[in-house]
C-alpha positions as CSV (number, residue, x, y, z in Angstrom):
1,M,18.9,3.2,11.0
2,I,15.6,4.2,9.5
3,Q,14.6,2.2,6.5
4,P,13.5,4.1,3.3
5,R,9.9,3.7,2.5
6,V,7.9,3.6,-0.7
7,T,5.0,6.1,-1.1
8,A,1.6,5.1,0.3
9,E,0.0,5.0,-3.2
10,L,2.8,2.7,-4.6
11,W,2.5,0.3,-1.6
12,V,-1.3,0.0,-2.0
13,K,-1.1,-0.6,-5.8
14,A,1.6,-3.2,-5.2
15,H,-0.4,-4.9,-2.5
16,I,-3.5,-5.0,-4.6
17,R,-1.6,-6.5,-7.5
18,K,-0.1,-9.1,-5.1
19,C,-3.6,-10.1,-3.8
20,N,-4.9,-10.4,-7.4
21,V,-2.1,-12.8,-8.3
22,H,-3.4,-15.0,-5.5
23,A,-7.1,-14.5,-6.6
24,I,-7.9,-12.5,-3.5
25,P,-10.1,-9.5,-4.2
26,A,-8.6,-6.3,-2.8
27,M,-9.7,-2.7,-3.5
28,V,-9.1,0.8,-2.4
29,V,-12.1,1.9,-0.4
30,R,-10.7,5.3,0.4
31,R,-7.7,7.1,-1.2
32,G,-5.6,9.1,1.1
33,D,-2.5,11.2,0.6
34,S,-0.4,9.7,-2.2
35,T,3.0,10.1,-0.6
36,A,2.7,9.7,3.1
37,G,-0.9,8.7,4.1
38,A,-1.3,6.0,6.7
39,I,-2.8,2.7,5.4
40,F,-5.5,0.8,7.2
41,I,-6.4,-2.6,6.0
42,K,-9.8,-4.1,6.5
43,V,-9.8,-7.9,6.1
44,N,-13.4,-9.0,5.4
45,H,-13.9,-12.7,6.1
46,L,-17.3,-12.5,4.1
47,G,-19.8,-13.4,6.7
48,S,-17.8,-14.4,9.7
49,G,-16.6,-10.9,10.5
50,C,-13.7,-8.5,9.8
51,M,-10.4,-7.4,11.2
52,V,-8.7,-4.2,10.8
53,L,-4.9,-3.8,10.6
54,A,-3.4,-0.5,11.6
55,P,0.2,0.6,10.8
56,T,2.8,1.0,13.5
57,N,6.6,1.5,13.3
58,S,9.2,-0.9,14.6
59,L,12.1,0.3,16.6
60,D,14.3,0.4,13.5
61,G,11.7,2.4,11.6
62,G,10.3,-0.6,9.6
63,R,6.6,-1.2,8.9
64,Q,4.6,-3.3,11.3
65,W,0.9,-3.9,11.7
66,R,-1.3,-4.3,14.7
67,R,-4.8,-5.7,15.0
68,A,-6.6,-2.4,15.7
69,I,-9.8,-3.7,17.2
70,G,-8.7,-6.9,19.1
71,E,-8.1,-10.5,18.3
72,A,-11.7,-11.5,17.6
73,L,-13.4,-10.8,14.3
74,V,-16.0,-8.0,14.5
75,P,-19.1,-7.3,12.5
76,D,-18.6,-5.3,9.3
77,A,-20.4,-2.3,10.7
78,E,-18.1,-2.2,13.8
79,A,-15.0,-2.3,11.5
80,D,-16.3,0.5,9.3
81,A,-17.2,2.6,12.5
82,Y,-13.6,2.2,13.7
83,I,-12.2,3.2,10.4
84,A,-14.6,6.2,10.2
85,R,-13.4,7.4,13.6
86,Q,-9.8,7.1,12.4
87,L,-10.7,9.2,9.3
88,N,-12.0,11.9,11.5
89,M,-8.6,12.2,13.1
90,D,-6.5,11.7,9.9
91,P,-8.2,12.8,6.6
92,D,-5.0,11.6,4.7
93,L,-5.8,8.0,5.6
94,W,-5.9,5.2,3.0
95,V,-8.4,2.2,3.4
96,L,-7.7,-1.0,1.6
97,E,-10.3,-3.8,1.9
98,I,-9.3,-7.4,1.2
99,E,-12.1,-10.0,1.0
100,D,-11.3,-13.5,1.7
101,R,-13.3,-16.2,3.6
102,E,-10.0,-17.6,5.0
103,G,-8.7,-14.2,6.1
104,R,-5.7,-14.2,3.9
105,H,-4.1,-10.8,3.6
106,L,-0.6,-11.6,2.3
107,M,1.1,-9.3,4.8
108,E,4.7,-10.2,5.0
109,D,5.4,-7.5,7.6
110,I,5.2,-8.4,11.2
111,I,1.7,-8.4,12.8
112,L,1.8,-7.6,16.5
113,E,-0.7,-9.5,18.7
């Protein structure tokens, strides 16, 4: 059975608030479609590199995340270039950036390796 989903805008706002509670800076870098835009998350480790999390669906329709550009952290410019390519394919895309030296992103959903 497919699980119901909240709108993209509500999910982003809730995740920013959750990060703020833990004193982790998070901001919308690009606003996409408010109801159904895909959400990409750039986790900036502030100097040691970045990772990008991209959405994917589980077999039951739930939300999962995958590391979009591999296991290793990449330079900020490489992460931005990847996101720019995704925006060329999907102009409704949201981009949320989380800045944390430890790489905390507070994602409770499954992250695929």
